[in-house]
N, C-alpha and C positions, 0 to 999 in steps of 0.2 A: 344779608349776606348772602351773595349767589354761591351755588355749590362749588364751581372750581376755586374760589378763594377758601370755603370751608375746608375743602379737600387738602389745599394747600397749607393751611393752618395746621391741620392733623399731622401731616407729615412733617413740618417744622417743630411740633412737640414732640412727636416721635423722636425725631433725630435728637433734640436736646435731652430727652429721656434717655437714649442710648449713650450720647457723649457722657451725660453725668453718671451713668451706671459704669461706664468703663473707668473714669477718673475713680471712682470708688472702689472699684476693683485693683486699678494699679496702686493707687495709694494706701488702702487697706490691706487688701488679701496678697498682694504680690510684692508689697514694699520691701521685704524683707529678701525676697530672692533678685530682686533689682539691685539692691544694696550690696548683697554680697555676691552678686554674677561674677565670673572669672575676668569677663571683658569690660567691667567698671574699671575705668582708669585709678580711681581712689582708691578700690580694692587691689588693685596691682601694686600702687604705692605702698600702701599700710603692710602688704606682704612681705615686702621687701624691706621693711623697716626693721623687721625682725631677723636675726641670723638663723637660717634652717640648719637644722642638726646635721651632724657629719655621719657618713656610712664608713665605717672602716672593717678592716680584716688582719687578722694578725698584728696590729698596731700600727698598720698603714691605713692612711687616709685614701679612699677611693672615691668619695664625692664630698667637699667640702665649699667653702664660700671666700670670696674676696671681695673686700671693699671697694668700691668705684668711685665715691664722692659724687655721683650722679642722682637723678630723682628715684631711680631705684637702687638703693643702698648697696644691696650685695649681688654678686654676679655666682654662680653655681659652676663650679670648677672640677673637672673630671681628671685628675693628673695621671691615671693609666690610659687615659683614651680608649682606644678601642678593646683592649683585652679583656675588661668586665663589662662593658657596656649591654651586652645582652642580658646580664643579671640586672644590674643597676636600673639600666632604662636611662631616662632623664627628664628634668622639670622644667619646661620651657615657660616662657611668658605669656602670660594669658591663656594658657592651653592645659588640659589635663595632662598628668605626668604617665609614665609607664615604668613598668620593671617594679623594683623594689622601691625605686622613687613613688610610685603609685600606691602600692599596698602598705607600706608605712608611711604616707603622707600626713596623716594626723598627727604620729608621734613626733617626724621630723619638723613639722610647722609648728608643734607646741599647742594645738588644738585637742589632743587626746585627752581622755578622762583620766588617763595614768600622770598626767602632768597637773592636775586641777590644783593641788598645793602648789607648784611652783607657780602657776598665774597667778593663784591668791597672794604669795609671798610678792610677787612683783608689784602688785597694788599697792602694797604698803611701803615697799624698799625703794620702788620705782625703777628698779633694775630692768635690764631687757636681756635675761641671759640667754633667750632663744628657745630653738626646740630640742626635743631628745636626740640621741646618738643612737645608732643602729650598728650593732656589731654582727658580723655576718660570721658563719661557719667555715668559711672558705679559708684553704690552706694557701697562703700566696704562693709557697715554693711549688706544689702541685698546680697550681693555677698557672705558674710562669713556666713551668714545664709542658703543660697541655699546649698552651698559647704557642710557644716556640716551636715544639713538634709537628703541631697542626698546621701551622702556617709555612713550616720550611719542609713538609714532608717529602718524601724521596720520590713521589709519583707526580708531583705537580698538580695535586688536585686542589681545587680552589672552594669546594663545598665539603662542609661536614659538621661534626659535633663531638665532643667527648664530655663525658661524666663521670666523677669519679664521688663514691660514697663511703662512708663509715660503716661497715656492715651493721655493727652491734648497737649504733644510736639513730642513723637515718641522716646524720649529719652530711651536708653535701662539701666535699672538700675540693672539687673543682669542676667548673661548667665552662666551657667554652664553645661558640658557635662560629664558624666563618663561611663566608666573609663577615666581618663584624662591621662598624662604624664608629666614629668619632662623635660622641654625643655633645662636645663643646661647641660645635658651630649651631648645634639645635637648640641651645638655651642663650644665644647672644640676645642682649637687649635690644638690639636691632631686628625688630619682629619680621620686617621684610628679607633680611639676611638669614634669617634662620628658618622663614618660610621657604627661601629659596634652596638652602642646605637640604631641607625635608622633602621637597620635591624631587631632588637629583637623586636621593635614596631610595625614594619611594617608586622610581621610575627604573631603577636599576634590576634587571632580568637576573641577577643572582640573589635578589630578594634579601640584603644585609640587614634589615630591620627586622626579620624573624628570628626569633631564639629558636635555632635547629634543636637544641637539645632537649625541648619541651614541646615546641611547636610542629616539628615536623615529622609526618608519618611515611615510613618508607618500609619495602619489602624487607624483611632482616634475614632472609636466606637460611642459612642452615644454623645458625644460633636458635632458630626455633626447634631444634631437634632437641634441645635442653628439654622444652615442654614436653615435648611428645614422650621423650624418656622418662621424664616424671610420671607423666600418665600410665605408662608401663609399670613401673615400678610400685605405683600405687593399686595395680590391678592383677598383681602377682608374680610378674616378672622379675627376675633376679639378675643382676650384671653379668651372672655367667648364662644366663637363659639364651639358647640359640634361635635366631630370627632367620626368616628367609631371606636372601638377597640376590645376588646375581649381577652379571654386567648390564641386563636390560629388564623392565619390568613394564608391562602394557597391563594399562588400567581404565577401562570406560572411554577409549578415544586418546588417553594421555599416555605418552612414550617417556618414559625417565631412565637416565643414564646416569652413571657414573661420572664425575670429573675427569676423572682418567681410568685406562684401562686395568692399572694394575690395583685400583681401589675395589674391595672385595668381591672379587671376580667370582668366588665359590658360590654355591648355592646356599650355604648358610654361614652364618657369622654371629659372636656373641653380641649381646647389647653393648656391652663395653667396647669392644673392638669397631662396633658399627659406628659409636660416635667418636672413639679415637681417631677413625679412618675418615670420617665424616662421608659415610655410606648412603648414597642417594637412595638406591633401590630398596635397602634394608628399612629406612625409615618411611618410605612411602609404603611399603607394604605392611609396617608394623602400625601407621596409622590408620590403614583400612581394616587392618584385624581388630584394633580398637574401638573404631567406629568414631563418626563425627562427634558424637554428644559427647563422649570421654576425652577428646581432643580440645574441644571448646571448653568443656567443664575446666579441665586443667589450666588452660589460658586464662579464664577466667578468675580463677584461684589466686593466679600469679599478679592480675591489675589488667589483665584487656579487658576492654569493654568500661572501664572506670571512667564516667564523664564529670565526677566531681572534684578529682583531685587537684591540690594546690601546693605548689612548694614554697615556702616563706615561712611565716610565723605559725609556730604551733598553738600558741596562744588563742590567738584572734582566727585561725583557719585563713587568714588572707595570705596572697602570693602569686606566683605566677602560674598562670593557667596552664594545664598539662592536657594538651590532646589526647584523645582516647586512642587506644592501641586497639586493633580490629582483628579477627579471626576471617571475617566474611561470612556469609551464610551457609557455604559449602553445601547446598541444595538445589535441587531442580525445582523448576516451577510447581511443581504438584506437592513440594515439600519433602520428598525423598531426599537420601544423600545423593548426591552428587559425586558418585566415586573417583573420578577424574579430578575435580576440585579437591577431593581429600587426599588422594595421592600426592598433588601438588602443595596442598596447603601444609602437608606434613613436612617439608622442606622449605617452609616459610616463605613460598613463592604464592603464586594465584591472586588472591585478595588479602592475604595476610598483611598489616600493616604496623609498624611499631616505632615508638619514639626511642632516641636513644637513652632517654632517662628510665623508661621500662626495661630495656637491656640491662642497665646498671641495677636496677632493681631487683632483677630476676638473679643475676651472678650473688648479689648481696644477700639474699634469700637463702641461697645453697651455703654461703659461706657462713652464715648467721643460724645454722643448725634447722633450718625450716620456715623459722620467724621473719615476715618483713616488717621492718621498721617504716613508720611514715618519713619520707624525706622532706628536710626542711633545711632552710638558710639561715634564718636569724636566729644566731645564738644567745644575744643577749639583747637588752633595751638599757640605755643608760641615760637617767637624766641630764640637763644640761650643766649640772656639778659634778658629772661622772658617776652619782652615785648608781648602783644597781637597782632597777626595777624590775627586770623580769629575766630570767635564766631558762633557756629551753630545757625540757624534762623529755628524753626521749620516749615515743609512744609506739605501742605495737599496732600496726596497721592492721594486718592479718596473718593466719599461718597457712600457707598454701599447702605445705607438705610437713611429713612427721620428720622428727630428728633422724630416723633410721633412712627413710627415703633421701635426706639431704646428705647423711653421710655416703650414700652411695653415689650419688650424682657429684659429689664432690671427688671423690676416687676415681670416678670417669673423667670429670673435667682434668684433675691435674694429669691423667694418662694423655689428654689430647696435647698438653702442653710439653709433656716430658717426651711422648712418643709419637706424637701425630701431626695434625696440621697447625697446632700454635706454639711452635717451638720458639718463636722470634718473639715471645713474649716472655721468656724465661728471665729471672732476676737471681744474680747471685746472693746466697744467704736467705731466699726466702722460697716457701712452696707455693708455686703458683698454678692454677687452673682455669679452665676458660674453654671457650668454643669461639670456632671461626664461623664466618659466614659470606658468602659470595652470592651477591641477590642479582638476578636477571630483573630489567625493568623495561624502559622503553625497546622498542624494536630499532636496533643498529647501535643502541647506547652501549657504552661502557658499564658494565656491572658495578653495585655497590660492595665495598667491603666494610664488613664488620667485625669486631672480637668483644664479646664480654668475658668477664674474668674476675679473678679474686687473688689475694695475695696474703698469705700467712707467715709471721716472722718465727724465728727457730723457737719461740717460747709457746707456739701454738695458737696466738692472737691472729684472729683476721684484721688485716690493718688497712684493706682498701679493696673496694668492690669498683669495677669500671665498664663502661662500655664506650667505644670509640668506633665512629662511623664516618667513612669517606665516599663521598657520591662519584659515581661515574669513573671508576679507577681505571686507567689504561696500563697494559703490558701484561696480563695474566695475573694469576695467583692475588686477586684484589685484596683479601684478607690478610696477607702478610704483612702490609704496612700497618694497619690497624692493630694486629697484635704486637709489633714492636713499639708503637708509641704507645699502647694502653700500659707495657711493663715499664717503660721510662715514667709514665706518671704515678701509677702504682708505687715506684722506687722513691718518687719524689713526696709521695704523701706520706710515705713511711720515714722521713727525714734522712733518706740515704743519698739525695741529690738528684736530678733530673738530665743530667748530660749523657 
């Protein structure tokens, strides 16, 4: 045999060897992956043979099934449409789920270890009861009030978020993000139609697929003064301590002015008065006096820089991923403190960024005596037969401040609502505290309006803590509308209606 033929023979043998190895790899090592892959049509059909569990809140079904009579037996249906979509997410055909549909997918589909007994029973009985049911902590009345007020706000703002929390447990009472989206077209069994609907939403410049409550980080403006005030109180200041203020403060190239001439024009103001009036010059000077390390330390104690937080199921630790809130470096290139940045950061500007959920957690911490509870959305897991498998047990996440500092902050924040910039958050029959924030952002753009706060009933129980954020609010006093909406959401959460 000549050399060319030998080489050709060797090549053919090598190729046969590779084909043989590949067949073994596919049939032996990758068989399970291919058999269970979401794009395998038989897998899709099998998945839709079993009814997916219901997601509900307050006795109301938010995600359920509809029999189709088609090859895919059950269609996922979201009766409330856009209102709950950022929380629920959606479960499309042949693709991964999002939101609670994703984080609780194993339980909803029936594949969870928690449902092993049910699967075993079905093998003997032949029943096909379906997946488990997820009960959310959301209060439908509070959610409806938040949805209505946010989407019909008096400033015609189209983007924003609202989050309400039970301060003593961490249970999410309401979570709204706008603009939202209708999940129903995204789960259509016509995959081309579903993909077309998704592409339209994905291309929308207002980003309706983003849950702004947990995924948007924006400059919080003066609500960050609560963090600076907490730092001051932890470092020897009293609510009655006088701090330097004035109409103008220049620091390291930054010029700080108050929002209006009549705000703390004197050379000194008490810490309580400074928060009540939202005195920019006072808090900038205070932040510089405390130093960058103390301000950042206080922010971190409240949850800034936390990259691991998820909001969903306390038992499994799964849920909606929360973007980390940040203070920024507040430093020069050589590592020394940038005092201009510190002066601006103490007002929640410069590089400070915060999620609305973080804002609600700050308010909840103050209302709960300094203890910050881990926020959650999954209140219960029920089997297909509605028996209770899991009930959330509140979990303390951290203790950012002492009870004494919390009491002082509560008193100061109540003064903001009673006497200062947060008057529109007042609720008859409740003691309400809070802090407004107007945050400058892009050059020439309208500012963001923020409000964080809490409400106590007449028995002294903290019934709700809140954060409302409205993006690019026209017309001045950007935070006033956020405060008004916050009051109505907390009123609804307390069972007093949301009108």
